[in-house]
All heavy atoms as a GROMACS GRO file, in nm:
protein
  519
    1MET      N    1 -18.277  -3.933   9.138
    1MET     CA    2 -18.234  -3.954   9.003
    1MET      C    3 -18.238  -4.104   8.974
    1MET      O    4 -18.205  -4.184   9.059
    1MET     CB    5 -18.091  -3.902   8.982
    1MET     CG    6 -18.047  -3.916   8.840
    1MET     SD    7 -17.878  -3.871   8.799
    1MET     CE    8 -17.850  -3.724   8.884
    2GLN      N    9 -18.278  -4.139   8.852
    2GLN     CA   10 -18.285  -4.280   8.811
    2GLN      C   11 -18.218  -4.294   8.675
    2GLN      O   12 -18.245  -4.216   8.585
    2GLN     CB   13 -18.432  -4.324   8.801
    2GLN     CG   14 -18.449  -4.467   8.757
    2GLN     CD   15 -18.388  -4.564   8.856
    2GLN    OE1   16 -18.415  -4.559   8.974
    2GLN    NE2   17 -18.304  -4.653   8.807
    3ARG      N   18 -18.131  -4.390   8.661
    3ARG     CA   19 -18.063  -4.416   8.533
    3ARG      C   20 -18.150  -4.508   8.449
    3ARG      O   21 -18.196  -4.611   8.496
    3ARG     CB   22 -17.928  -4.481   8.556
    3ARG     CG   23 -17.852  -4.507   8.427
    3ARG     CD   24 -17.717  -4.565   8.457
    3ARG     NE   25 -17.637  -4.461   8.516
    3ARG     CZ   26 -17.515  -4.431   8.476
    3ARG    NH1   27 -17.458  -4.499   8.381
    3ARG    NH2   28 -17.448  -4.335   8.534
    4TRP      N   29 -18.174  -4.467   8.324
    4TRP     CA   30 -18.253  -4.545   8.230
    4TRP      C   31 -18.167  -4.588   8.113
    4TRP      O   32 -18.074  -4.518   8.074
    4TRP     CB   33 -18.369  -4.460   8.177
    4TRP     CG   34 -18.484  -4.447   8.270
    4TRP    CD1   35 -18.487  -4.378   8.386
    4TRP    CD2   36 -18.612  -4.504   8.253
    4TRP    NE1   37 -18.609  -4.389   8.445
    4TRP    CE2   38 -18.689  -4.466   8.365
    4TRP    CE3   39 -18.671  -4.584   8.156
    4TRP    CZ2   40 -18.820  -4.504   8.381
    4TRP    CZ3   41 -18.803  -4.621   8.172
    4TRP    CH2   42 -18.876  -4.583   8.284
    5ALA      N   43 -18.200  -4.700   8.052
    5ALA     CA   44 -18.138  -4.744   7.927
    5ALA      C   45 -18.238  -4.712   7.816
    5ALA      O   46 -18.354  -4.754   7.822
    5ALA     CB   47 -18.110  -4.895   7.930
    6ILE      N   48 -18.195  -4.633   7.719
    6ILE     CA   49 -18.282  -4.591   7.610
    6ILE      C   50 -18.233  -4.657   7.481
    6ILE      O   51 -18.116  -4.645   7.446
    6ILE     CB   52 -18.281  -4.438   7.592
    6ILE    CG1   53 -18.315  -4.368   7.724
    6ILE    CG2   54 -18.375  -4.396   7.481
    6ILE    CD1   55 -18.454  -4.394   7.776
    7GLU      N   56 -18.322  -4.728   7.413
    7GLU     CA   57 -18.288  -4.792   7.287
    7GLU      C   58 -18.345  -4.709   7.173
    7GLU      O   59 -18.460  -4.667   7.179
    7GLU     CB   60 -18.344  -4.934   7.283
    7GLU     CG   61 -18.288  -5.023   7.391
    7GLU     CD   62 -18.350  -5.160   7.391
    7GLU    OE1   63 -18.408  -5.200   7.287
    7GLU    OE2   64 -18.340  -5.228   7.493
    8GLY      N   65 -18.265  -4.686   7.070
    8GLY     CA   66 -18.310  -4.606   6.957
    8GLY      C   67 -18.279  -4.673   6.825
    8GLY      O   68 -18.251  -4.793   6.820
    9ALA      N   69 -18.281  -4.593   6.721
    9ALA     CA   70 -18.253  -4.643   6.586
    9ALA      C   71 -18.105  -4.679   6.574
    9ALA      O   72 -18.023  -4.642   6.657
    9ALA     CB   73 -18.289  -4.534   6.485
   10GLY      N   74 -18.072  -4.749   6.467
   10GLY     CA   75 -17.934  -4.781   6.439
   10GLY      C   76 -17.860  -4.657   6.388
   10GLY      O   77 -17.921  -4.558   6.346
   11ALA      N   78 -17.729  -4.662   6.392
   11ALA     CA   79 -17.646  -4.548   6.351
   11ALA      C   80 -17.676  -4.504   6.208
   11ALA      O   81 -17.681  -4.385   6.178
   11ALA     CB   82 -17.498  -4.584   6.366
   12ALA      N   83 -17.697  -4.599   6.118
   12ALA     CA   84 -17.724  -4.564   5.977
   12ALA      C   85 -17.855  -4.487   5.964
   12ALA      O   86 -17.864  -4.389   5.889
   12ALA     CB   87 -17.728  -4.690   5.891
   13GLN      N   88 -17.958  -4.527   6.038
   13GLN     CA   89 -18.086  -4.457   6.033
   13GLN      C   90 -18.073  -4.317   6.091
   13GLN      O   91 -18.126  -4.222   6.034
   13GLN     CB   92 -18.194  -4.535   6.107
   13GLN     CG   93 -18.332  -4.470   6.094
   13GLN     CD   94 -18.441  -4.549   6.165
   13GLN    OE1   95 -18.416  -4.654   6.224
   13GLN    NE2   96 -18.562  -4.498   6.162
   14PHE      N   97 -18.003  -4.302   6.202
   14PHE     CA   98 -17.980  -4.168   6.257
   14PHE      C   99 -17.905  -4.082   6.156
   14PHE      O  100 -17.941  -3.966   6.135
   14PHE     CB  101 -17.899  -4.175   6.387
   14PHE     CG  102 -17.978  -4.206   6.510
   14PHE    CD1  103 -17.942  -4.309   6.594
   14PHE    CD2  104 -18.089  -4.130   6.544
   14PHE    CE1  105 -18.014  -4.337   6.709
   14PHE    CE2  106 -18.162  -4.157   6.659
   14PHE     CZ  107 -18.124  -4.262   6.741
   15ALA      N  108 -17.802  -4.136   6.094
   15ALA     CA  109 -17.723  -4.060   5.997
   15ALA      C  110 -17.807  -4.014   5.879
   15ALA      O  111 -17.792  -3.901   5.831
   15ALA     CB  112 -17.604  -4.144   5.950
   16GLN      N  113 -17.897  -4.099   5.831
   16GLN     CA  114 -17.984  -4.062   5.720
   16GLN      C  115 -18.074  -3.944   5.757
   16GLN      O  116 -18.119  -3.869   5.672
   16GLN     CB  117 -18.072  -4.180   5.678
   16GLN     CG  118 -17.997  -4.288   5.606
   16GLN     CD  119 -18.085  -4.410   5.579
   16GLN    OE1  120 -18.196  -4.422   5.632
   16GLN    NE2  121 -18.035  -4.501   5.496
   17GLN      N  122 -18.099  -3.928   5.885
   17GLN     CA  123 -18.187  -3.821   5.932
   17GLN      C  124 -18.108  -3.703   5.989
   17GLN      O  125 -18.163  -3.618   6.057
   17GLN     CB  126 -18.286  -3.877   6.034
   17GLN     CG  127 -18.376  -3.981   5.969
   17GLN     CD  128 -18.466  -4.052   6.069
   17GLN    OE1  129 -18.464  -4.025   6.188
   17GLN    NE2  130 -18.545  -4.144   6.020
   18GLY      N  131 -17.977  -3.700   5.962
   18GLY     CA  132 -17.895  -3.585   5.999
   18GLY      C  133 -17.838  -3.585   6.140
   18GLY      O  134 -17.782  -3.486   6.184
   19VAL      N  135 -17.850  -3.695   6.212
   19VAL     CA  136 -17.794  -3.704   6.346
   19VAL      C  137 -17.663  -3.780   6.337
   19VAL      O  138 -17.660  -3.894   6.292
   19VAL     CB  139 -17.890  -3.775   6.444
   19VAL    CG1  140 -17.828  -3.788   6.582
   19VAL    CG2  141 -18.022  -3.699   6.452
   20THR      N  142 -17.553  -3.716   6.377
   20THR     CA  143 -17.422  -3.779   6.374
   20THR      C  144 -17.375  -3.807   6.516
   20THR      O  145 -17.440  -3.767   6.613
   20THR     CB  146 -17.319  -3.688   6.305
   20THR    OG1  147 -17.297  -3.572   6.388
   20THR    CG2  148 -17.367  -3.646   6.167
   21ARG      N  149 -17.260  -3.867   6.528
   21ARG     CA  150 -17.206  -3.897   6.661
   21ARG      C  151 -17.174  -3.771   6.739
   21ARG      O  152 -17.158  -3.774   6.860
   21ARG     CB  153 -17.085  -3.988   6.649
   21ARG     CG  154 -16.966  -3.920   6.586
   21ARG     CD  155 -16.845  -4.007   6.569
   21ARG     NE  156 -16.830  -4.096   6.680
   21ARG     CZ  157 -16.752  -4.200   6.683
   21ARG    NH1  158 -16.678  -4.228   6.580
   21ARG    NH2  159 -16.745  -4.277   6.788
   22ASP      N  160 -17.165  -3.657   6.670
   22ASP     CA  161 -17.135  -3.530   6.737
   22ASP      C  162 -17.259  -3.445   6.764
   22ASP      O  163 -17.248  -3.338   6.823
   22ASP     CB  164 -17.037  -3.449   6.652
   22ASP     CG  165 -16.903  -3.519   6.637
   22ASP    OD1  166 -16.858  -3.580   6.736
   22ASP    OD2  167 -16.844  -3.514   6.528
   23SER      N  168 -17.376  -3.491   6.723
   23SER     CA  169 -17.499  -3.413   6.743
   23SER      C  170 -17.535  -3.398   6.890
   23SER      O  171 -17.577  -3.290   6.933
   23SER     CB  172 -17.616  -3.477   6.669
   23SER     OG  173 -17.595  -3.474   6.530
   24PHE      N  174 -17.522  -3.505   6.967
   24PHE     CA  175 -17.548  -3.502   7.109
   24PHE      C  176 -17.423  -3.552   7.179
   24PHE      O  177 -17.373  -3.659   7.147
   24PHE     CB  178 -17.668  -3.590   7.146
   24PHE     CG  179 -17.799  -3.542   7.088
   24PHE    CD1  180 -17.847  -3.595   6.969
   24PHE    CD2  181 -17.872  -3.444   7.151
   24PHE    CE1  182 -17.966  -3.551   6.914
   24PHE    CE2  183 -17.991  -3.398   7.098
   24PHE     CZ  184 -18.038  -3.451   6.979
   25LYS      N  185 -17.372  -3.474   7.273
   25LYS     CA  186 -17.248  -3.509   7.341
   25LYS      C  187 -17.276  -3.556   7.484
   25LYS      O  188 -17.377  -3.518   7.544
   25LYS     CB  189 -17.156  -3.389   7.343
   25LYS     CG  190 -17.111  -3.347   7.204
   25LYS     CD  191 -17.006  -3.241   7.212
   25LYS     CE  192 -16.946  -3.200   7.082
   25LYS     NZ  193 -17.014  -3.217   6.961
   26ILE      N  194 -17.186  -3.634   7.538
   26ILE     CA  195 -17.196  -3.677   7.677
   26ILE      C  196 -17.200  -3.551   7.763
   26ILE      O  197 -17.119  -3.460   7.746
   26ILE     CB  198 -17.077  -3.766   7.715
   26ILE    CG1  199 -17.084  -3.897   7.638
   26ILE    CG2  200 -17.074  -3.792   7.866
   26ILE    CD1  201 -16.965  -3.988   7.656
   27GLY      N  202 -17.295  -3.545   7.853
   27GLY     CA  203 -17.310  -3.431   7.942
   27GLY      C  204 -17.415  -3.331   7.897
   27GLY      O  205 -17.454  -3.244   7.974
   28ASP      N  206 -17.462  -3.342   7.771
   28ASP     CA  207 -17.569  -3.254   7.725
   28ASP      C  208 -17.695  -3.281   7.806
   28ASP      O  209 -17.732  -3.397   7.827
   28ASP     CB  210 -17.603  -3.279   7.577
   28ASP     CG  211 -17.505  -3.216   7.480
   28ASP    OD1  212 -17.419  -3.139   7.524
   28ASP    OD2  213 -17.516  -3.246   7.360
   29LEU      N  214 -17.762  -3.174   7.848
   29LEU     CA  215 -17.893  -3.189   7.912
   29LEU      C  216 -17.994  -3.215   7.801
   29LEU      O  217 -18.002  -3.136   7.706
   29LEU     CB  218 -17.930  -3.063   7.989
   29LEU     CG  219 -18.069  -3.062   8.050
   29LEU    CD1  220 -18.080  -3.169   8.158
   29LEU    CD2  221 -18.101  -2.925   8.107
   30VAL      N  222 -18.066  -3.325   7.809
   30VAL     CA  223 -18.164  -3.359   7.706
   30VAL      C  224 -18.296  -3.400   7.771
   30VAL      O  225 -18.300  -3.440   7.887
   30VAL     CB  226 -18.116  -3.475   7.614
   30VAL    CG1  227 -17.994  -3.434   7.535
   30VAL    CG2  228 -18.089  -3.601   7.693
   31GLN      N  229 -18.402  -3.388   7.694
   31GLN     CA  230 -18.534  -3.438   7.733
   31GLN      C  231 -18.565  -3.555   7.641
   31GLN      O  232 -18.551  -3.543   7.519
   31GLN     CB  233 -18.639  -3.330   7.717
   31GLN     CG  234 -18.619  -3.211   7.808
   31GLN     CD  235 -18.716  -3.098   7.779
   31GLN    OE1  236 -18.768  -3.086   7.670
   31GLN    NE2  237 -18.738  -3.015   7.879
   32VAL      N  238 -18.605  -3.666   7.700
   32VAL     CA  239 -18.632  -3.787   7.623
   32VAL      C  240 -18.777  -3.827   7.639
   32VAL      O  241 -18.830  -3.830   7.751
   32VAL     CB  242 -18.540  -3.903   7.669
   32VAL    CG1  243 -18.576  -4.033   7.600
   32VAL    CG2  244 -18.394  -3.868   7.645
   33VAL      N  245 -18.841  -3.858   7.527
   33VAL     CA  246 -18.974  -3.916   7.528
   33VAL      C  247 -18.957  -4.059   7.478
   33VAL      O  248 -18.892  -4.082   7.375
   33VAL     CB  249 -19.072  -3.839   7.435
   33VAL    CG1  250 -19.206  -3.908   7.429
   33VAL    CG2  251 -19.086  -3.696   7.481
   34GLY      N  252 -19.010  -4.156   7.551
   34GLY     CA  253 -18.992  -4.294   7.511
   34GLY      C  254 -19.108  -4.381   7.555
   34GLY      O  255 -19.189  -4.342   7.640
   35ASN      N  256 -19.115  -4.498   7.496
   35ASN     CA  257 -19.213  -4.598   7.536
   35ASN      C  258 -19.146  -4.690   7.636
   35ASN      O  259 -19.051  -4.760   7.601
   35ASN     CB  260 -19.260  -4.680   7.415
   35ASN     CG  261 -19.336  -4.597   7.316
   35ASN    OD1  262 -19.407  -4.504   7.353
   35ASN    ND2  263 -19.321  -4.627   7.188
   36PRO      N  264 -19.191  -4.690   7.762
   36PRO     CA  265 -19.126  -4.772   7.864
   36PRO      C  266 -19.148  -4.921   7.843
   36PRO      O  267 -19.244  -4.963   7.779
   36PRO     CB  268 -19.192  -4.726   7.994
   36PRO     CG  269 -19.323  -4.670   7.953
   36PRO     CD  270 -19.306  -4.616   7.814
   37ALA      N  271 -19.056  -4.999   7.901
   37ALA     CA  272 -19.068  -5.144   7.896
   37ALA      C  273 -19.196  -5.187   7.970
   37ALA      O  274 -19.249  -5.113   8.054
   37ALA     CB  275 -18.947  -5.210   7.962
   38ARG      N  276 -19.245  -5.303   7.940
   38ARG     CA  277 -19.368  -5.352   8.004
   38ARG      C  278 -19.348  -5.384   8.151
   38ARG      O  279 -19.441  -5.373   8.230
   38ARG     CB  280 -19.419  -5.477   7.930
   38ARG     CG  281 -19.469  -5.444   7.793
   38ARG     CD  282 -19.519  -5.567   7.724
   38ARG     NE  283 -19.565  -5.532   7.590
   38ARG     CZ  284 -19.612  -5.617   7.504
   38ARG    NH1  285 -19.622  -5.744   7.536
   38ARG    NH2  286 -19.650  -5.578   7.385
   39SER      N  287 -19.230  -5.427   8.187
   39SER     CA  288 -19.202  -5.461   8.326
   39SER      C  289 -19.183  -5.333   8.408
   39SER      O  290 -19.101  -5.249   8.375
   39SER     CB  291 -19.074  -5.546   8.335
   39SER     OG  292 -19.036  -5.560   8.470
   40LYS      N  293 -19.259  -5.320   8.515
   40LYS     CA  294 -19.250  -5.199   8.596
   40LYS      C  295 -19.117  -5.189   8.671
   40LYS      O  296 -19.080  -5.082   8.718
   40LYS     CB  297 -19.367  -5.191   8.694
   40LYS     CG  298 -19.369  -5.300   8.798
   40LYS     CD  299 -19.489  -5.286   8.890
   40LYS     CE  300 -19.489  -5.399   8.991
   40LYS     NZ  301 -19.603  -5.390   9.080
   41ASP      N  302 -19.044  -5.298   8.682
   41ASP     CA  303 -18.915  -5.298   8.749
   41ASP      C  304 -18.799  -5.272   8.654
   41ASP      O  305 -18.685  -5.266   8.697
   41ASP     CB  306 -18.893  -5.432   8.820
   41ASP     CG  307 -18.996  -5.458   8.928
   41ASP    OD1  308 -19.041  -5.359   8.989
   41ASP    OD2  309 -19.031  -5.575   8.951
   42SER      N  310 -18.827  -5.255   8.526
   42SER     CA  311 -18.723  -5.234   8.426
   42SER      C  312 -18.716  -5.086   8.389
   42SER      O  313 -18.816  -5.024   8.360
   42SER     CB  314 -18.756  -5.316   8.300
   42SER     OG  315 -18.660  -5.290   8.201
   43TYR      N  316 -18.597  -5.030   8.394
   43TYR     CA  317 -18.577  -4.890   8.356
   43TYR      C  318 -18.520  -4.885   8.216
   43TYR      O  319 -18.407  -4.842   8.193
   43TYR     CB  320 -18.486  -4.821   8.458
   43TYR     CG  321 -18.550  -4.812   8.594
   43TYR    CD1  322 -18.515  -4.900   8.695
   43TYR    CD2  323 -18.648  -4.717   8.618
   43TYR    CE1  324 -18.576  -4.893   8.819
   43TYR    CE2  325 -18.710  -4.709   8.743
   43TYR     CZ  326 -18.673  -4.798   8.842
   43TYR     OH  327 -18.734  -4.790   8.964
   44ARG      N  328 -18.600  -4.930   8.120
   44ARG     CA  329 -18.562  -4.932   7.979
   44ARG      C  330 -18.677  -4.871   7.900
   44ARG      O  331 -18.793  -4.883   7.938
   44ARG     CB  332 -18.537  -5.074   7.930
   44ARG     CG  333 -18.426  -5.145   8.004
   44ARG     CD  334 -18.410  -5.289   7.959
   44ARG     NE  335 -18.370  -5.300   7.820
   44ARG     CZ  336 -18.243  -5.298   7.779
   44ARG    NH1  337 -18.147  -5.285   7.866
   44ARG    NH2  338 -18.215  -5.310   7.652
   45ALA      N  339 -18.643  -4.808   7.789
   45ALA     CA  340 -18.746  -4.749   7.705
   45ALA      C  341 -18.699  -4.744   7.560
   45ALA      O  342 -18.580  -4.745   7.532
   45ALA     CB  343 -18.781  -4.608   7.752
   46ARG      N  344 -18.796  -4.739   7.468
   46ARG     CA  345 -18.767  -4.722   7.325
   46ARG      C  346 -18.780  -4.573   7.294
   46ARG      O  347 -18.879  -4.509   7.323
   46ARG     CB  348 -18.865  -4.801   7.239
   46ARG     CG  349 -18.832  -4.792   7.088
   46ARG     CD  350 -18.935  -4.864   7.005
   46ARG     NE  351 -19.067  -4.805   7.014
   46ARG     CZ  352 -19.108  -4.699   6.942
   46ARG    NH1  353 -19.026  -4.638   6.860
   46ARG    NH2  354 -19.230  -4.654   6.955
   47LEU      N  355 -18.675  -4.517   7.236
   47LEU     CA  356 -18.669  -4.374   7.206
   47LEU      C  357 -18.776  -4.334   7.105
   47LEU      O  358 -18.791  -4.397   7.000
   47LEU     CB  359 -18.532  -4.339   7.149
   47LEU     CG  360 -18.509  -4.194   7.110
   47LEU    CD1  361 -18.512  -4.104   7.232
   47LEU    CD2  362 -18.377  -4.179   7.037
   48VAL      N  363 -18.853  -4.232   7.139
   48VAL     CA  364 -18.950  -4.173   7.049
   48VAL      C  365 -18.898  -4.037   7.002
   48VAL      O  366 -18.898  -4.006   6.884
   48VAL     CB  367 -19.088  -4.156   7.117
   48VAL    CG1  368 -19.184  -4.079   7.028
   48VAL    CG2  369 -19.146  -4.292   7.153
   49LYS      N  370 -18.848  -3.957   7.099
   49LYS     CA  371 -18.798  -3.823   7.066
   49LYS      C  372 -18.692  -3.783   7.168
   49LYS      O  373 -18.706  -3.812   7.286
   49LYS     CB  374 -18.912  -3.722   7.067
   49LYS     CG  375 -18.869  -3.581   7.033
   49LYS     CD  376 -18.986  -3.485   7.034
   49LYS     CE  377 -18.940  -3.345   6.999
   49LYS     NZ  378 -19.051  -3.249   7.004
   50ILE      N  379 -18.588  -3.715   7.120
   50ILE     CA  380 -18.486  -3.659   7.209
   50ILE      C  381 -18.466  -3.514   7.168
   50ILE      O  382 -18.459  -3.482   7.050
   50ILE     CB  383 -18.354  -3.739   7.203
   50ILE    CG1  384 -18.253  -3.683   7.303
   50ILE    CG2  385 -18.298  -3.744   7.063
   50ILE    CD1  386 -18.130  -3.771   7.321
   51THR      N  387 -18.461  -3.426   7.268
   51THR     CA  388 -18.444  -3.282   7.243
   51THR      C  389 -18.341  -3.226   7.339
   51THR      O  390 -18.340  -3.258   7.457
   51THR     CB  391 -18.578  -3.208   7.267
   51THR    OG1  392 -18.678  -3.265   7.184
   51THR    CG2  393 -18.565  -3.059   7.235
   52ARG      N  394 -18.254  -3.138   7.286
   52ARG     CA  395 -18.160  -3.064   7.369
   52ARG      C  396 -18.219  -2.924   7.386
   52ARG      O  397 -18.220  -2.845   7.291
   52ARG     CB  398 -18.022  -3.059   7.304
   52ARG     CG  399 -17.917  -2.993   7.390
   52ARG     CD  400 -17.778  -2.998   7.329
   52ARG     NE  401 -17.779  -2.960   7.190
   52ARG     CZ  402 -17.714  -3.025   7.092
   52ARG    NH1  403 -17.643  -3.131   7.120
   52ARG    NH2  404 -17.720  -2.983   6.968
   53PRO      N  405 -18.272  -2.891   7.506
   53PRO     CA  406 -18.339  -2.763   7.526
   53PRO      C  407 -18.252  -2.640   7.503
   53PRO      O  408 -18.303  -2.535   7.466
   53PRO     CB  409 -18.385  -2.768   7.673
   53PRO     CG  410 -18.387  -2.911   7.708
   53PRO     CD  411 -18.280  -2.975   7.625
   54SER      N  412 -18.122  -2.652   7.522
   54SER     CA  413 -18.035  -2.534   7.510
   54SER      C  414 -18.041  -2.470   7.371
   54SER      O  415 -18.029  -2.349   7.359
   54SER     CB  416 -17.890  -2.570   7.544
   54SER     OG  417 -17.839  -2.665   7.452
   55ASP      N  418 -18.061  -2.553   7.267
   55ASP     CA  419 -18.068  -2.496   7.131
   55ASP      C  420 -18.184  -2.552   7.048
   55ASP      O  421 -18.201  -2.517   6.933
   55ASP     CB  422 -17.937  -2.517   7.057
   55ASP     CG  423 -17.902  -2.664   7.035
   55ASP    OD1  424 -17.980  -2.752   7.077
   55ASP    OD2  425 -17.797  -2.691   6.975
   56GLY      N  426 -18.263  -2.642   7.107
   56GLY     CA  427 -18.378  -2.696   7.036
   56GLY      C  428 -18.347  -2.810   6.941
   56GLY      O  429 -18.437  -2.862   6.875
   57LYS      N  430 -18.221  -2.855   6.933
   57LYS     CA  431 -18.185  -2.968   6.846
   57LYS      C  432 -18.265  -3.089   6.889
   57LYS      O  433 -18.273  -3.121   7.008
   57LYS     CB  434 -18.035  -2.997   6.858
   57LYS     CG  435 -17.988  -3.123   6.787
   57LYS     CD  436 -17.991  -3.106   6.639
   57LYS     CE  437 -17.935  -3.231   6.570
   57LYS     NZ  438 -17.950  -3.225   6.428
   58SER      N  439 -18.330  -3.156   6.793
   58SER     CA  440 -18.409  -3.273   6.829
   58SER      C  441 -18.406  -3.376   6.719
   58SER      O  442 -18.370  -3.348   6.605
   58SER     CB  443 -18.554  -3.234   6.861
   58SER     OG  444 -18.619  -3.189   6.746
   59TRP      N  445 -18.446  -3.496   6.757
   59TRP     CA  446 -18.464  -3.606   6.664
   59TRP      C  447 -18.590  -3.677   6.707
   59TRP      O  448 -18.618  -3.692   6.825
   59TRP     CB  449 -18.347  -3.705   6.671
   59TRP     CG  450 -18.370  -3.822   6.580
   59TRP    CD1  451 -18.333  -3.833   6.451
   59TRP    CD2  452 -18.437  -3.944   6.613
   59TRP    NE1  453 -18.375  -3.954   6.399
   59TRP    CE2  454 -18.439  -4.024   6.497
   59TRP    CE3  455 -18.499  -3.993   6.726
   59TRP    CZ2  456 -18.498  -4.150   6.493
   59TRP    CZ3  457 -18.557  -4.118   6.723
   59TRP    CH2  458 -18.555  -4.195   6.607
   60GLY      N  459 -18.670  -3.720   6.608
   60GLY     CA  460 -18.787  -3.801   6.639
   60GLY      C  461 -18.919  -3.733   6.614
   60GLY      O  462 -19.022  -3.787   6.648
   61SER      N  463 -18.915  -3.614   6.558
   61SER     CA  464 -19.043  -3.549   6.527
   61SER      C  465 -19.038  -3.490   6.388
   61SER      O  466 -18.933  -3.456   6.336
   61SER     CB  467 -19.072  -3.438   6.629
   61SER     OG  468 -18.974  -3.338   6.622
   62ARG      N  469 -19.153  -3.480   6.329
   62ARG     CA  470 -19.164  -3.418   6.198
   62ARG      C  471 -19.198  -3.272   6.219
   62ARG      O  472 -19.245  -3.233   6.326
   62ARG     CB  473 -19.273  -3.487   6.117
   62ARG     CG  474 -19.242  -3.631   6.088
   62ARG     CD  475 -19.356  -3.697   6.008
   62ARG     NE  476 -19.336  -3.840   6.005
   62ARG     CZ  477 -19.396  -3.926   6.084
   62ARG    NH1  478 -19.482  -3.886   6.174
   62ARG    NH2  479 -19.371  -4.054   6.074
   63ALA      N  480 -19.180  -3.191   6.119
   63ALA     CA  481 -19.211  -3.048   6.129
   63ALA      C  482 -19.355  -3.029   6.176
   63ALA      O  483 -19.447  -3.089   6.121
   63ALA     CB  484 -19.191  -2.980   5.994
   64GLY      N  485 -19.373  -2.952   6.280
   64GLY     CA  486 -19.505  -2.925   6.334
   64GLY      C  487 -19.562  -3.032   6.424
   64GLY      O  488 -19.668  -3.015   6.483
   65GLU      N  489 -19.494  -3.144   6.438
   65GLU     CA  490 -19.543  -3.254   6.520
   65GLU      C  491 -19.511  -3.228   6.667
   65GLU      O  492 -19.402  -3.183   6.701
   65GLU     CB  493 -19.478  -3.385   6.477
   65GLU     CG  494 -19.522  -3.505   6.557
   65GLU     CD  495 -19.453  -3.634   6.512
   65GLU    OE1  496 -19.333  -3.629   6.484
   65GLU    OE2  497 -19.522  -3.733   6.503
   66VAL      N  498 -19.605  -3.258   6.754
   66VAL     CA  499 -19.585  -3.244   6.897
   66VAL      C  500 -19.599  -3.381   6.960
   66VAL      O  501 -19.694  -3.453   6.932
   66VAL     CB  502 -19.689  -3.147   6.960
   66VAL    CG1  503 -19.672  -3.141   7.109
   66VAL    CG2  504 -19.677  -3.009   6.899
   67VAL      N  505 -19.504  -3.418   7.044
   67VAL     CA  506 -19.508  -3.545   7.115
   67VAL      C  507 -19.535  -3.516   7.261
   67VAL      O  508 -19.457  -3.445   7.324
   67VAL     CB  509 -19.376  -3.624   7.099
   67VAL    CG1  510 -19.383  -3.755   7.177
   67VAL    CG2  511 -19.347  -3.650   6.954
   68ASP      N  512 -19.646  -3.563   7.315
   68ASP     CA  513 -19.678  -3.540   7.456
   68ASP      C  514 -19.642  -3.660   7.539
   68ASP      O  515 -19.651  -3.770   7.501
   68ASP     CB  516 -19.828  -3.512   7.474
   68ASP     CG  517 -19.866  -3.378   7.413
   68ASP    OD1  518 -19.783  -3.285   7.416
   68ASP    OD2  519 -19.980  -3.367   7.363
   0.00000   0.00000   0.00000
C-alpha cells in the first residue's frame, strides 16, 4: 500500500458541481484517476476523476465520458 496526496478543485468548484463535504466520507473505498507529479519519487497527483464503486457516485466526468 502507498499513501498518495491528491490535489483537486477548490470547495466552491466542487459545490457548484454537486459534491459536498458529505459526498465522500473518510473510509469510503474509492477509485482515483489522476495526473501524477513529474518527479518519480513524489506520491502526488492532480485529481481527474474519483468514483465510489459501491454506488457509482463520481466526480470528474461528463455524461458518457470514459476516463482510462
